[in-house]
C-alpha positions, 0 to 999 in steps of 0.5 A: 091379260095386262094392259098399259100405257107408255110414255117417254119423258126427257126434261121437265116440260115433257114430265108436265105434259105427260102428267096432264096426259095421264090425267085425261087417260085416268078420266076414262080408265082410272085403274090403267097402269102407266109405264114412263121411261126417261132420265134421272130427273123423270125418275125422281119425279115419278118414284113416289107415284103408286100408279106409275112404273118408271124405268131409267133409260141410259141410252142418250137420245140426243145428238148435239151435232144436229140442228137444235130442233132435230137433236132428239133422236126418237129412233134410238128409244122407240124401238126399245119399247117392246122389251121395256114394256111389262104389259101383255098389250101396250099402248105408247103415246107421245107426252104432248097429247090428251085422251078424248076417249078410252083406249079400250077399243084400241086394245080390243083390236089386238085380239085380231091384229098384232100391231095397230097404228094411225096414219099420219096427217100428211098421209103419204111418203110424198110429204114425209119429213124424214129428209130427202135422202131417206125419203127418196131411198124409200120411195125408190125401194117401194116403187112410188112416193104415193104410199101411206105412212104412219104416225108413231105417236100412237102405237098399240101392240101385243106381245108375241114373236112377230111383234118383237121382230118388228121392233128389231126391224124398226131399230135396224131400219132407223140405223140406216139413216139415223134421222130425226124422224123415225116414222119412215123407218117404221114404214119399212119395218112394217113392210118387211115384218110378218106382223099383221098390222092395222092402219087406223085413220089419222083422226085417232091421233090428230091435232084437230080436237073436233076431229079427234077419235082417241088422242088429241095430239098437238105435236109440240116438239119441245114438249116430249123432246127436250131441246138442249143448248145449241153448240156452234163453231163460235159459241155455246148458246145456253138459252134454247130457242122456242120453235115457231109454227110456219105454213109450208103449203095451204093448211100444212104447218111445221115447227122450225127455229125462227129464221129457218122458215124459208129453208124449211119450206124449200126442203119440204116442198122439194119432197114433191119432186120424188120420182115415182119409179123404182130404182135399184135400192134393195134391203138386205 
């Protein structure tokens, strides 16, 4: 049975972060194979590597009509990972992460579970970053906003029919809203799926190094999600803006474009007003 770790990279910053992450992986598992998916620049970077399998992805993950910090649409790519993976058991990790221990324990869980994913640090749908429309719709469908959801920056799965269907459902669910965040779509797919999944604590995949069980993940948006130049109605801004960290509530931070701090805070805090009642939304 084959095991392997998967990364996606668009842009040189992402490749640099992925290389560093692979180094920490190989510290614990020197022979672990790696699959990288990405663009032509990544193909040129990895083509000479003996440890890395590379697959060129022609699907464009960017939507340049969106705000600069939200142009990368991971929902176009991550649901493809099942069919792209050559491994019997796969682990996907975001590039801006470092292993703090061997992933072998996670792979061993796939003897009993089809799919393993960590909860998010924000914990519930109430604090989702998916956007108001999708978050409200999902909360109404399940009947409550107080529902644990997951961080798609760490995913273990085994190859079988129910997991293949889960990834298809994930793609379908993401297409409902086609938002920047793909994790609430994953939640709906898991609820609809027949796959037996295990939710592990957020400490498997978190930003606090002292709490990290497996993956130290700093959620640096511009690391894995290359930021393209902004197009406005008046001019094209050719120099990408670096994102900044802003505190939206005590101990809770998000990244945004400089100048958008107050609007970002207002949008995310409005999620706390999601009604805890079931509406008539239905999934077909």
